NUMI-861713 format. One record per residue (C-alpha): x, y, z; residue number from 0. Coordinates in pm, 1 decimal. Last residue first. Layout:
# NUMI-861713
[roti [X,Y,Z],NUM],
...
# end
This chain:
# NUMI-861713
[roti [11727.7,7676.6,5452.9],369],
[roti [11822.1,7980.7,5658.6],368],
[roti [12122.9,7834.6,5844.7],367],
[roti [12278.3,8117.0,6047.1],366],
[roti [12659.4,8145.2,6024.8],365],
[roti [12865.0,7871.7,6188.2],364],
[roti [13043.4,7955.0,6513.3],363],
[roti [13417.0,7934.2,6590.2],362],
[roti [13468.5,8308.9,6593.9],361],
[roti [13144.1,8497.9,6546.8],360],
[roti [13183.8,8712.1,6235.2],359],
[roti [13050.8,9063.5,6297.7],358],
[roti [12725.4,9147.5,6117.0],357],
[roti [12463.6,9033.6,6367.4],356],
[roti [12666.7,9120.9,6676.7],355],
[roti [12734.6,9477.1,6556.6],354],
[roti [12372.9,9512.4,6439.5],353],
[roti [12252.0,9418.8,6785.9],352],
[roti [12500.0,9666.5,6933.7],351],
[roti [12358.1,9950.6,6725.0],350],
[roti [12001.7,9837.1,6791.9],349],
[roti [12041.8,9853.9,7168.8],348],
[roti [12240.3,10175.0,7125.1],347],
[roti [11934.9,10350.0,6980.5],346],
[roti [11727.0,10286.8,7292.1],345],
[roti [11973.9,10431.0,7544.4],344],
[roti [12047.1,10722.5,7309.1],343],
[roti [11681.0,10822.5,7295.8],342],
[roti [11644.8,10827.6,7675.4],341],
[roti [11978.9,11007.7,7718.8],340],
[roti [11867.1,11281.1,7478.8],339],
[roti [11523.0,11296.0,7640.2],338],
[roti [11634.9,11348.9,7998.0],337],
[roti [11289.0,11477.7,8085.5],336],
[roti [11316.5,11332.5,8439.2],335],
[roti [11007.0,11123.0,8365.9],334],
[roti [11157.1,11004.2,8036.9],333],
[roti [11486.0,10916.9,8201.8],332],
[roti [11326.9,10722.2,8486.0],331],
[roti [11093.9,10532.2,8252.1],330],
[roti [11389.3,10368.4,8074.1],329],
[roti [11377.6,10013.3,8212.3],328],
[roti [11682.1,9796.0,8269.9],327],
[roti [11701.6,9431.2,8158.5],326],
[roti [12039.9,9310.0,8286.9],325],
[roti [12009.0,9475.5,8626.7],324],
[roti [12305.8,9537.1,8858.7],323],
[roti [12256.4,9642.7,9220.5],322],
[roti [12394.1,9854.0,9503.0],321],
[roti [12735.7,9972.6,9385.2],320],
[roti [12852.0,10224.1,9646.1],319],
[roti [13014.2,10559.1,9566.8],318],
[roti [13188.3,10747.5,9848.4],317],
[roti [13086.7,11111.4,9893.0],316],
[roti [13134.7,11119.0,10271.2],315],
[roti [12758.1,11122.1,10329.0],314],
[roti [12714.4,10809.5,10117.8],313],
[roti [12635.6,10801.2,9748.4],312],
[roti [12442.3,10505.8,9609.3],311],
[roti [12467.9,10333.5,9273.3],310],
[roti [12221.6,10132.8,9066.8],309],
[roti [12353.7,9981.9,8744.5],308],
[roti [12123.1,9911.2,8450.7],307],
[roti [12319.0,9694.8,8209.9],306],
[roti [12346.6,9666.5,7833.9],305],
[roti [12514.1,9448.5,7571.1],304],
[roti [12637.7,9138.4,7748.9],303],
[roti [12764.6,8900.7,7481.9],302],
[roti [13098.3,8825.2,7654.3],301],
[roti [12945.5,8691.3,7977.0],300],
[roti [13228.9,8591.5,8213.8],299],
[roti [13473.7,8867.0,8117.8],298],
[roti [13175.2,9089.1,8039.9],297],
[roti [13084.1,9098.5,8409.9],296],
[roti [13413.3,9267.2,8502.5],295],
[roti [13390.1,9514.5,8212.7],294],
[roti [13036.5,9615.3,8309.1],293],
[roti [13136.2,9669.3,8672.2],292],
[roti [13429.4,9887.6,8562.1],291],
[roti [13192.1,10086.8,8342.5],290],
[roti [12961.9,10159.8,8636.5],289],
[roti [13244.1,10255.4,8875.3],288],
[roti [13413.8,10492.0,8628.0],287],
[roti [13084.9,10639.1,8507.9],286],
[roti [12989.0,10743.8,8862.1],285],
[roti [13322.0,10920.6,8914.7],284],
[roti [13295.7,11098.1,8579.5],283],
[roti [12931.6,11190.7,8638.3],282],
[roti [13014.4,11338.7,8979.8],281],
[roti [13284.1,11557.4,8824.4],280],
[roti [13042.8,11673.1,8551.9],279],
[roti [12780.1,11760.5,8813.7],278],
[roti [13031.8,11971.3,9007.9],277],
[roti [13152.1,11858.3,9350.0],276],
[roti [13034.0,12031.4,9667.8],275],
[roti [12700.1,11855.1,9707.1],274],
[roti [12418.2,12073.2,9835.4],273],
[roti [12173.3,11779.8,9852.4],272],
[roti [11907.9,11968.6,9654.5],271],
[roti [12160.6,12115.3,9408.3],270],
[roti [12360.9,11799.3,9344.9],269],
[roti [12041.6,11594.3,9322.3],268],
[roti [11900.0,11839.9,9066.1],267],
[roti [12217.3,11815.9,8854.3],266],
[roti [12186.4,11437.0,8853.6],265],
[roti [11851.2,11464.0,8676.4],264],
[roti [11546.4,11368.1,8884.3],263],
[roti [11282.2,11095.6,8882.4],262],
[roti [11048.3,11057.0,9178.7],261],
[roti [10981.7,10744.7,9386.2],260],
[roti [10633.0,10605.4,9447.7],259],
[roti [10719.4,10238.2,9497.3],258],
[roti [10710.3,10163.9,9123.1],257],
[roti [10950.6,10457.9,9076.9],256],
[roti [11205.9,10277.1,9290.5],255],
[roti [11371.6,10471.2,9574.2],254],
[roti [11350.5,10214.1,9851.5],253],
[roti [11334.9,10238.0,10231.0],252],
[roti [11077.5,10517.6,10231.0],251],
[roti [11050.4,10781.5,10503.6],250],
[roti [10957.6,11055.2,10257.5],249],
[roti [10899.2,10896.6,9912.8],248],
[roti [11202.7,10779.1,9723.5],247],
[roti [11436.3,10985.3,9504.3],246],
[roti [11552.8,10818.0,9183.5],245],
[roti [11839.3,10986.7,8998.6],244],
[roti [11943.3,10971.1,8634.6],243],
[roti [12244.2,10881.8,8419.6],242],
[roti [12215.6,10765.2,8059.3],241],
[roti [12420.0,10611.7,7778.7],240],
[roti [12751.6,10539.9,7951.9],239],
[roti [12992.7,10352.5,7726.7],238],
[roti [13108.6,9999.0,7653.0],237],
[roti [13262.4,9914.5,7315.7],236],
[roti [13105.7,9669.8,7067.3],235],
[roti [13187.0,9889.2,6768.6],234],
[roti [12819.4,9977.7,6710.9],233],
[roti [12787.1,10063.6,7080.9],232],
[roti [12792.0,9868.5,7403.5],231],
[roti [12570.5,9987.3,7683.5],230],
[roti [12581.7,10137.5,8031.4],229],
[roti [12259.6,10263.0,8186.6],228],
[roti [12322.4,10438.5,8516.9],227],
[roti [12059.1,10467.8,8788.8],226],
[roti [12162.1,10686.2,9085.6],225],
[roti [12008.8,10619.4,9424.7],224],
[roti [11814.8,10809.5,9687.2],223],
[roti [11612.4,10689.4,9984.5],222],
[roti [11361.0,10932.7,10135.4],221],
[roti [11395.4,11147.8,10447.9],220],
[roti [11332.7,11463.3,10241.2],219],
[roti [11633.2,11368.0,10026.3],218],
[roti [11871.4,11097.1,10144.5],217],
[roti [12244.8,11029.1,10097.7],216],
[roti [12348.4,10683.5,10206.4],215],
[roti [12443.3,10558.6,10552.0],214],
[roti [12476.9,10196.6,10434.3],213],
[roti [12322.2,9870.9,10551.5],212],
[roti [12530.4,9561.3,10472.8],211],
[roti [12345.1,9306.6,10265.0],210],
[roti [12160.8,8983.3,10340.3],209],
[roti [12055.8,8777.5,10039.6],208],
[roti [11741.3,8584.3,9954.6],207],
[roti [11678.0,8266.8,9753.8],206],
[roti [11327.6,8188.6,9633.8],205],
[roti [11051.0,8447.7,9650.3],204],
[roti [10800.0,8250.4,9858.9],203],
[roti [10750.5,8502.3,10140.4],202],
[roti [10726.7,8224.4,10402.3],201],
[roti [11104.1,8171.7,10377.3],200],
[roti [11155.2,8528.6,10497.2],199],
[roti [10975.7,8446.1,10824.7],198],
[roti [11194.8,8141.5,10889.0],197],
[roti [11505.8,8347.5,10811.4],196],
[roti [11408.3,8615.1,11064.9],195],
[roti [11313.4,8354.6,11324.8],194],
[roti [11651.9,8179.6,11290.1],193],
[roti [11835.0,8511.8,11323.4],192],
[roti [11636.7,8574.8,11643.7],191],
[roti [11351.1,8823.3,11635.9],190],
[roti [11308.5,9100.0,11893.1],189],
[roti [11063.1,9278.5,11663.0],188],
[roti [10855.5,9180.0,11361.4],187],
[roti [10667.2,9310.1,11061.4],186],
[roti [10728.2,9682.6,11104.9],185],
[roti [10575.0,9881.0,10823.8],184],
[roti [10677.9,10047.8,10500.5],183],
[roti [10375.8,10180.1,10317.0],182],
[roti [10501.5,10266.7,9969.4],181],
[roti [10753.0,9984.4,9983.0],180],
[roti [11006.1,9830.3,10220.4],179],
[roti [10907.0,9600.4,10509.4],178],
[roti [11062.3,9661.7,10850.2],177],
[roti [11228.0,9397.0,11065.6],176],
[roti [11360.7,9436.7,11421.0],175],
[roti [11632.2,9183.9,11512.8],174],
[roti [11701.3,9070.0,11868.6],173],
[roti [11669.7,9191.3,12228.9],172],
[roti [11971.3,9423.8,12230.1],171],
[roti [11874.8,9563.5,11885.1],170],
[roti [12001.5,9470.0,11538.9],169],
[roti [11810.9,9653.6,11266.7],168],
[roti [11669.2,9469.8,10966.5],167],
[roti [11536.7,9641.8,10655.5],166],
[roti [11320.5,9429.5,10427.9],165],
[roti [11292.2,9411.8,10048.0],164],
[roti [11018.8,9212.5,9868.6],163],
[roti [10973.0,9457.3,9582.2],162],
[roti [11229.7,9719.6,9484.6],161],
[roti [11133.8,9701.5,9117.5],160],
[roti [11267.3,9349.7,9070.6],159],
[roti [11382.4,9064.4,9296.0],158],
[roti [11596.6,8771.5,9184.3],157],
[roti [11809.5,8736.1,9498.3],156],
[roti [11515.3,8857.5,9703.3],155],
[roti [11650.5,9125.8,9938.8],154],
[roti [11736.1,9156.0,10307.9],153],
[roti [11890.1,9486.6,10408.0],152],
[roti [12111.3,9514.6,10714.2],151],
[roti [12161.7,9755.5,11004.5],150],
[roti [12391.2,9705.4,11302.9],149],
[roti [12681.3,9608.1,11072.4],148],
[roti [12982.8,9414.6,11198.9],147],
[roti [12833.3,9158.9,11441.1],146],
[roti [12511.2,9166.7,11240.8],145],
[roti [12695.9,9035.1,10936.2],144],
[roti [12792.5,8722.7,11131.2],143],
[roti [12443.5,8676.0,11278.0],142],
[roti [12278.4,8706.7,10936.1],141],
[roti [12536.1,8472.1,10783.3],140],
[roti [12468.3,8204.8,11048.0],139],
[roti [12090.0,8237.7,11025.7],138],
[roti [12114.0,8205.7,10645.5],137],
[roti [12064.9,8470.0,10376.4],136],
[roti [12327.2,8449.2,10101.1],135],
[roti [12600.7,8704.4,10175.2],134],
[roti [12669.0,9070.1,10087.4],133],
[roti [12920.1,9325.6,10213.6],132],
[roti [12848.4,9655.6,10039.6],131],
[roti [13051.9,9682.1,9718.5],130],
[roti [13248.9,9994.8,9619.5],129],
[roti [13573.1,9886.5,9787.6],128],
[roti [13556.0,9558.4,9586.4],127],
[roti [13569.7,9728.4,9244.9],126],
[roti [13948.1,9763.2,9213.8],125],
[roti [14012.0,9419.9,9365.0],124],
[roti [13778.2,9264.0,9110.3],123],
[roti [13656.1,8923.6,9230.9],122],
[roti [13386.5,9109.2,9428.1],121],
[roti [13205.4,9176.1,9099.8],120],
[roti [13171.8,8805.2,9023.9],119],
[roti [13055.6,8716.4,9375.3],118],
[roti [12808.1,9004.4,9375.3],117],
[roti [12661.0,8887.0,9045.1],116],
[roti [12605.0,8534.1,9179.3],115],
[roti [12439.5,8674.2,9493.4],114],
[roti [12217.4,8903.4,9286.3],113],
[roti [12091.7,8617.8,9069.1],112],
[roti [12240.9,8452.1,8765.2],111],
[roti [12394.5,8602.8,8453.0],110],
[roti [12096.8,8555.5,8221.0],109],
[roti [12217.6,8646.4,7873.1],108],
[roti [12176.7,8999.5,7735.1],107],
[roti [12225.9,8944.4,7441.8],106],
[roti [12190.6,8660.0,7193.6],105],
[roti [12415.2,8511.1,6927.2],104],
[roti [12296.0,8314.8,6621.4],103],
[roti [12568.3,8079.4,6502.5],102],
[roti [12342.7,7776.6,6453.1],101],
[roti [12448.0,7634.1,6790.3],100],
[roti [12357.2,7972.9,6938.0],99],
[roti [12001.1,7928.5,6810.2],98],
[roti [11975.1,7592.7,6985.6],97],
[roti [12112.7,7744.4,7306.7],96],
[roti [11863.4,8032.4,7286.4],95],
[roti [11577.7,7784.7,7248.5],94],
[roti [11701.7,7569.9,7537.2],93],
[roti [11726.2,7876.1,7762.3],92],
[roti [11375.6,7987.2,7661.4],91],
[roti [11228.5,7644.4,7733.9],90],
[roti [11407.1,7630.3,8068.8],89],
[roti [11263.4,7972.0,8158.6],88],
[roti [10917.5,7861.0,8044.9],87],
[roti [10928.4,7560.7,8279.9],86],
[roti [11075.6,7754.5,8574.5],85],
[roti [10817.5,8036.2,8548.9],84],
[roti [10899.0,8342.3,8341.6],83],
[roti [10889.1,8689.3,8496.5],82],
[roti [11125.9,8834.4,8239.7],81],
[roti [11190.0,8791.8,7866.6],80],
[roti [11398.2,9075.4,7719.1],79],
[roti [11681.6,8883.4,7543.9],78],
[roti [11784.8,9063.8,7223.5],77],
[roti [11843.0,8792.8,6961.6],76],
[roti [12077.7,8814.8,6661.1],75],
[roti [12080.1,8700.7,6298.4],74],
[roti [11718.0,8592.2,6310.6],73],
[roti [11550.3,8274.8,6182.7],72],
[roti [11316.6,8359.3,5896.9],71],
[roti [10973.1,8507.4,5970.2],70],
[roti [10615.0,8380.1,5993.7],69],
[roti [10348.6,8631.6,6091.6],68],
[roti [10168.3,8780.1,6393.7],67],
[roti [10037.6,9136.6,6375.4],66],
[roti [10038.9,9391.1,6657.6],65],
[roti [9803.9,9686.8,6708.6],64],
[roti [9828.8,10067.0,6694.0],63],
[roti [9946.6,10056.0,6333.3],62],
[roti [10074.2,9705.9,6267.0],61],
[roti [10363.6,9640.7,6502.1],60],
[roti [10545.0,9308.1,6452.2],59],
[roti [10500.2,8972.8,6627.5],58],
[roti [10679.2,8647.9,6552.8],57],
[roti [10608.2,8298.1,6425.8],56],
[roti [10967.3,8187.7,6369.0],55],
[roti [11093.1,7976.8,6081.1],54],
[roti [11342.0,7694.5,6045.4],53],
[roti [11078.0,7478.2,5870.8],52],
[roti [11149.2,7177.9,6092.6],51],
[roti [11258.1,7392.6,6388.2],50],
[roti [10927.9,7579.9,6397.4],49],
[roti [11009.0,7852.5,6649.7],48],
[roti [10737.2,8016.1,6862.9],47],
[roti [10788.6,7787.2,7166.2],46],
[roti [10955.3,8051.4,7383.4],45],
[roti [10827.1,8398.4,7285.3],44],
[roti [10885.6,8617.1,6980.9],43],
[roti [10925.2,8982.9,6889.2],42],
[roti [11012.4,9096.2,6535.6],41],
[roti [11283.5,9277.9,6342.3],40],
[roti [11427.0,9383.8,6008.5],39],
[roti [11742.2,9593.9,6021.1],38],
[roti [11847.3,9898.4,5821.0],37],
[roti [11890.4,10156.7,6097.2],36],
[roti [11542.9,10304.4,6052.0],35],
[roti [11395.1,9954.6,6073.5],34],
[roti [11582.5,9886.0,6396.3],33],
[roti [11458.9,10214.9,6543.5],32],
[roti [11096.9,10112.2,6480.1],31],
[roti [11162.6,9767.3,6625.8],30],
[roti [11311.7,9926.0,6939.2],29],
[roti [11013.5,10160.8,6974.3],28],
[roti [10758.6,9877.5,6959.3],27],
[roti [10964.7,9694.0,7221.0],26],
[roti [10947.7,9996.5,7453.1],25],
[roti [10572.4,10037.2,7406.0],24],
[roti [10509.9,9674.1,7500.8],23],
[roti [10750.9,9687.6,7798.5],22],
[roti [10479.1,9709.4,8063.4],21],
[roti [10322.1,9383.4,7952.8],20],
[roti [10420.4,9229.7,7621.1],19],
[roti [10070.9,9190.1,7472.4],18],
[roti [9879.8,9399.8,7727.1],17],
[roti [9591.5,9220.4,7900.4],16],
[roti [9671.3,8853.4,7847.4],15],
[roti [10050.1,8871.8,7871.5],14],
[roti [10333.2,8764.9,7640.3],13],
[roti [10691.2,8709.3,7754.8],12],
[roti [10968.4,8852.9,7543.5],11],
[roti [11248.6,8742.6,7311.0],10],
[roti [11347.2,9013.0,7064.3],9],
[roti [11451.6,8908.2,6714.4],8],
[roti [11680.1,9127.3,6503.3],7],
[roti [11724.2,9038.6,6137.0],6],
[roti [12012.4,9170.7,5929.6],5],
[roti [11905.7,9316.9,5593.8],4],
[roti [11993.6,9078.1,5309.9],3],
[roti [11636.9,9081.6,5176.9],2],
[roti [11676.6,9449.4,5094.1],1],
[roti [11440.3,9702.0,5260.5],0],
# end
């Protein structure tokens, strides 16, 4: 491969047991695709850059293992670090800022928590009808939402994989709380708004939000949602790469695979739920909402390159935007045997990386490799 090949660096957290945790195999695949598409690549963590030598001590696959070596500064960074503590998160942010000052862009940048994302999406009049009412969790907000919606969901503002979610139902004597997960259970009854918030604060997951409960489509008494991966291609244009369905366990509050959910293609949901619209019609409606959300977020974060958008369908066929993830997984599409979508969702990461690496960045110097 010529020395002028663009260099892709992937930022990721390292773990003791498996080098990059559950995304180790995924990162190996991205580097393999990058090589096939004429890019060099490596994985690095905060603190791996020698700013005096302007080199990075990164990781590359070596057979079934990984090898660590020195590499030049990259042309573009794919941000895949998650689960960092405050200190490591600051270190990563500072590193990405220093690289940006040298003209090295990164995607996908941190766009805040779920409350921040909701506020941005709600600024779009066209998208607002697809958003369940959402507020930061406080006793006052819980009481106000409870006046309009008898059922609410309480979620960690930076939660992942459906963890830490509670369903709250307003009853005459107070709020009844149920924990989501494989073994959902009641954790409190007849609780005041103040008691609910006090209990949530003991969970230690930072800021929480309260969200309007929705009468969404269910299968076998389990929650159902549609995961859409939208990505930008080699021209920097947004498109839908993959659409799949997650069906939760019977009686479950969440549909996530980590909580025992099953993966299905959209056509299977249409058949099992006896939906009247064709699969292609559903895909068009789903794509419209997902792409609109991506465009709205891109106005504030122009180097966004991919998003995992979770949508729900209610019994009237209305589409609700439930959540936006900047570092989506692909396990759903593999488990549902949606291989074409699975491959496309990985290839487009590299295509957009190459677009950023080779397109002049207005007002930014090109990477200094001295």
